[in-house]
C-alpha positions in Angstrom: 0.2 0.1 -0.1 2.2 2.9 -1.4 1.5 5.9 0.8 3.4 9.5 0.6 3.3 13.0 2.0 2.1 16.2 0.6 3.6 18.9 2.6 2.7 22.6 2.8 5.9 24.9 3.1 4.2 27.9 3.4 2.3 27.1 6.8 4.1 29.4 9.0 3.0 31.9 7.4 -0.5 31.8 8.7 0.4 33.5 12.0 -1.5 33.0 14.9 0.8 33.7 17.9 0.2 31.3 21.2 -2.8 30.2 19.8 -3.4 26.2 19.9 -3.3 26.2 16.5 0.2 27.6 15.6 3.1 27.2 13.1 5.1 24.8 16.2 2.6 22.4 15.3 3.9 20.5 12.4 8.2 20.9 12.5 8.6 17.8 14.7 5.8 15.7 12.8 7.3 17.1 9.3 11.0 15.9 10.4 9.9 13.0 11.4 7.8 11.7 8.8 10.4 13.1 6.0 13.0 10.9 7.7 10.7 8.3 7.4 9.5 8.8 3.8 13.4 8.9 2.8 13.9 5.6 4.5 11.3 3.7 2.8 11.9 5.4 -0.5 8.5 7.4 -0.4 7.6 10.4 -2.5 7.1 13.7 -1.0 5.0 16.2 -2.8 4.6 19.8 -2.5 1.3 21.9 -2.5 -0.3 24.2 -4.7 -2.2 27.0 -4.7 -6.4 26.2 -4.9 -8.1 28.5 -7.1 -10.8 30.5 -6.3 -13.5 28.5 -8.2 -12.0 25.2 -6.2 -12.9 27.3 -2.8 -16.4 27.8 -4.4 -17.0 24.1 -4.9 -17.7 24.2 -0.5 -17.9 28.2 -0.3 -20.1 31.6 -0.7 -18.5 34.1 -2.7 -18.8 36.6 0.2 -17.2 33.8 2.3 -14.3 33.6 0.5 -14.1 37.3 0.0 -14.4 38.1 3.7 -11.7 36.3 4.5 -9.2 37.5 1.7 -10.2 41.0 3.4 -9.5 39.7 6.6 -6.2 38.6 6.4 -5.3 41.9 4.3 -6.3 43.8 7.3 -4.9 41.0 9.6 -4.5 40.4 12.1 -8.5 39.7 12.0 -10.3 37.4 14.5 -13.0 35.9 12.5 -14.6 34.7 16.0 -13.2 33.8 19.4 -11.4 31.2 18.0 -10.1 31.9 14.5 -7.7 34.5 13.8 -6.4 35.8 10.0 -3.0 37.3 9.7 -1.8 38.9 6.4 -0.7 35.8 4.7 -3.5 33.3 6.4 -5.7 33.6 2.7 -3.0 32.6 0.6 -1.8 29.8 3.3 -5.3 28.6 3.4 -5.5 28.2 -0.3 -2.3 26.3 -0.4 -3.7 24.0 2.3 -7.1 23.4 0.3 -4.7 23.1 -2.7 -2.6 20.1 -1.1 -5.8 18.3 -0.6 -6.3 18.7 -4.2 -2.7 17.3 -5.0 -3.2 14.5 -2.6 -6.6 13.5 -4.6 -4.7 13.7 -7.8 -2.0 11.3 -6.6 -4.4 8.8 -5.9 -6.8 8.6 -8.6 -7.1 7.7 -12.3 -6.4 4.8 -14.5 -3.4 4.8 -13.3 -2.5 6.6 -9.5 1.0 7.2 -8.5 0.0 6.1 -4.7 -2.5 4.1 -2.7 -2.6 7.1 -0.3 -1.1 10.1 0.6 -0.8 11.9 4.1 -1.6 16.0 3.7 0.2 17.9 6.3 -1.5 21.0 6.2 -2.7 24.1 8.2 -4.9 25.5 8.8 -7.1 23.0 9.4 -10.5 22.8 7.8 -13.6 20.8 9.0 -15.1 23.4 11.0 -15.6 25.7 8.0 -18.8 26.2 6.8 -20.2 27.2 3.3 -20.3 30.7 4.9 -18.4 31.3 8.1 -15.0 30.7 9.3 -15.2 29.1 12.9 -13.1 26.8 15.0 -9.6 27.6 13.9 -10.9 26.8 10.1 -11.1 29.1 6.9 -11.3 27.0 4.4 -13.0 23.5 4.4 -10.6 21.4 2.9 -12.1 17.9 3.0 -15.3 19.3 1.3 -13.3 21.3 -1.7 -11.3 17.7 -2.1 -15.0 16.0 -2.2 -16.8 18.2 -4.4 -13.0 18.7 -6.8 -13.0 14.4 -7.2 -16.8 14.9 -8.0 -17.4 17.6 -10.4 -13.8 17.5 -12.1 -12.5 14.2 -11.8 -16.0 12.7 -12.3 -15.8 10.3 -8.9 -19.4 9.2 -8.5 -19.1 8.8 -4.6 -16.8 10.1 -2.1 -16.8 9.0 1.3 -15.5 11.5 4.2 -14.7 9.6 7.7 -14.0 12.2 10.0 -11.8 10.9 13.6 -10.8 14.6 14.8 -12.4 14.9 18.5 -14.5 17.7 17.4 -17.4 17.1 15.1 -16.9 18.2 11.6 -19.6 20.4 11.7 -18.3 22.7 8.8 -18.1 19.6 6.6 -21.2 18.0 7.5 -23.0 21.6 6.5 -21.7 21.3 3.4 -22.4 18.0 2.5 -25.5 17.9 4.5 -28.2 17.4 1.4 -25.8 15.3 -1.0 -26.4 11.8 -1.6 -23.3 11.7 -3.2 -20.8 11.9 -0.4 -20.7 10.2 2.7 -19.8 12.0 5.6 -18.8 9.7 8.9 -17.6 11.6 12.0 -16.6 9.8 15.5 -16.5 12.6 17.9 -16.4 13.4 21.3 -19.6 14.3 22.9 -20.7 16.9 24.5 -17.6 19.1 23.2 -17.6 22.4 20.6 -19.3 22.6 18.6 -22.1 20.9 20.1 -23.3 19.7 17.0 -23.2 15.9 15.8 -26.0 14.1 17.3 -26.8 10.7 16.4 -30.5 11.8 14.6 -28.6 14.6 12.3 -28.4 12.1 9.4 -28.8 14.5 6.4 -31.5 16.3 4.6 -33.7 16.2 1.3 -31.7 13.6 -0.6 -29.1 13.6 1.4 -31.2 11.6 4.4 -29.0 8.9 5.3 -25.7 9.9 4.0 -24.7 11.4 7.1 -22.9 9.1 10.3 -22.6 10.6 13.3 -20.7 8.1 16.1 -20.8 10.7 19.2 -17.8 9.2 21.6 -18.7 9.6 25.6 -15.9 11.1 27.6 -12.5 8.7 28.1 -13.2 7.3 25.2 -9.6 5.4 23.5 -8.9 2.9 20.9 -11.7 0.1 21.7 -14.7 2.4 21.0 -13.3 3.8 18.0 -12.5 0.3 17.1 -15.7 -1.0 17.7 -17.5 2.2 16.0 -15.6 1.6 12.8 -16.1 -2.7 12.9 -19.6 -1.9 13.5 -20.9 1.1 11.9 -18.5 3.2 9.7 -16.8 -0.1 7.9 -20.4 -1.8 7.1 -21.5 1.8 5.9 -18.7 2.4 3.6 -18.9 -0.9 1.8 -22.4 -0.7 1.4 -22.1 2.9 -0.1 -18.9 1.7 -2.2 -16.9 4.7 -2.9 -14.4 5.6 -5.5 -12.4 7.5 -3.5 -11.8 8.0 0.8 -11.2 11.1 2.3 -10.1 11.0 5.9 -10.1 14.2 7.9 -7.5 13.2 10.6 -7.6 15.0 13.5 -5.2 13.7 16.4 -6.3 15.8 19.3 -8.5 12.4 20.5 -5.2 11.5 22.0 -5.0 10.8 25.8 -2.5 13.6 26.3 -3.8 16.4 24.2 -5.2 19.1 26.3 -8.4 19.8 24.3 -10.5 17.4 24.8 -11.1 14.0 26.9 -10.7 11.1 25.0 -7.8 8.3 25.7 -7.1 7.4 22.1 -3.4 6.3 21.7 -0.9 5.7 18.9 -1.5 2.3 18.4 -5.3 3.4 18.3 -4.7 6.1 15.5 -2.6 2.8 13.8 -4.9 0.9 13.6 -7.8 3.1 12.3 -5.3 4.4 9.3 -4.5 0.5 9.0 -8.3 -0.2 8.6 -9.0 3.0 6.2 -5.9 1.7 4.2 -7.1 -1.8 4.1 -10.8 -0.8 3.4 -9.5 1.4 0.0 -7.1 -1.4 -1.2 -10.2 -4.2 -1.0 -12.2 -1.9 -2.8 -9.4 -0.5 -5.4 -9.8 3.0 -4.2 -7.8 6.1 -3.4 -7.2 7.5 0.1 -6.1 10.8 1.1 -5.9 11.9 4.8 -6.0 15.7 5.6 -4.5 16.8 9.1 -7.3 18.5 11.4 -6.7 18.8 14.9 -3.8 17.6 17.3 -2.1 20.2 19.6 0.5 19.0 21.8 3.6 19.3 19.8 5.5 16.5 21.9 2.8 13.6 21.0 2.0 14.7 17.6 4.9 13.8 15.5 4.4 10.2 17.5 1.1 10.2 16.4 1.3 11.4 13.0 3.9 8.8 12.4 1.9 6.2 13.5 -1.1 6.9 10.8 1.6 6.9 8.1 2.9 3.6 9.0 -1.2 2.5 8.9 -1.7 4.0 5.7 1.6 2.4 4.4 1.3 -0.9 6.2 4.6 -0.5 8.3 5.1 -0.7 11.6 6.1 1.8 13.8 7.8 2.8 17.5 4.9 3.4 19.6 7.6 4.2 22.2 7.3 7.3 24.2 3.1 7.1 24.0 1.3 8.6 27.0 -0.6 5.3 28.2 -4.3 5.5 28.5 -6.0 5.0 31.9 -7.5 2.1 33.0 -11.3 3.2 32.9 -14.8 1.1 34.3 -17.3 0.8 32.1 -19.5 3.6 30.6 -22.0 4.3 28.6 -20.6 3.4 25.1 -22.3 0.1 24.4 -25.2 1.9 24.6 -24.1 4.5 22.8 -23.3 2.3 20.2 -26.8 0.2 20.1 -28.4 3.7 19.9 -26.0 4.6 16.6 -26.8 1.4 14.8 -30.7 2.1 15.7 -30.6 5.5 13.8 -28.1 4.0 10.9 -30.6 0.3 10.3 -33.3 3.0 8.8 -30.6 3.8 6.1 -27.7 0.8 6.0 -27.4 -2.7 7.3 -26.0 -2.7 10.5 
């Protein structure tokens, strides 16, 4: 399962100061993954700038213009969590463009790669069609999905989001679209407050949104059970021509913005399960970096994901162990999710 990296060399131009989503998140990641890429002979691709037309596949004209003007006059706070500095508009366009480079690399009659991991910021999954929020300016995953559909002619695209926060922006943009399946694992309750089990889509898109709200304290076991019992079977029935993963590592036990207990081994297992699904279907997989705010653990976690995509064994030494927890309400929550989704899928 040949994998590769897409990197955003200009990421530090999106200047956010001491904000949790800052330019210090990725130097250690790029050093570790770059070293591994060279050792395994895996390609490292550069991002390109998404065009305005690319952005408009997922966003309104007014939103794109608002981000451009806010950056031009920056630093400007677009909401209580989201800042645009003078280079943010260009960097965000290259972040979205990196997702398109990744899509191009894994699609076509003879794709260069089976999967590609795009290390990008700002993240994207909270940005709605007309609003920047939650550290996000443009929805990289939704832009990539629409590009695959509209430019490359891929009939069905699936987006799997395992960031600890619900991907409300991706959901918002795709909520009525039956050609794109959106599946989200996220802690509940937590910002932004959306993503309950009964949010399943509207109109023709009803049944093509799948939310798995996880109780606080959920870890590797719960996420893998959710994948095996719900996400995997639904992906199989949907039968996509491309799988996009919104890969946020802020569900790790040592991340400061949430209360989940995933480990590096858990992220490796999730990535490997996604890659094996894509390989079995004969389709490309694109992983787009979302959250993950502990710069001390992020290189280990992203390496675990990269190894899962490429089917090689990572070094988990140095990971923070997850605590032993008593049984919670996950079993009942999973049963609730399956009851809701059984209206649309065989789960």
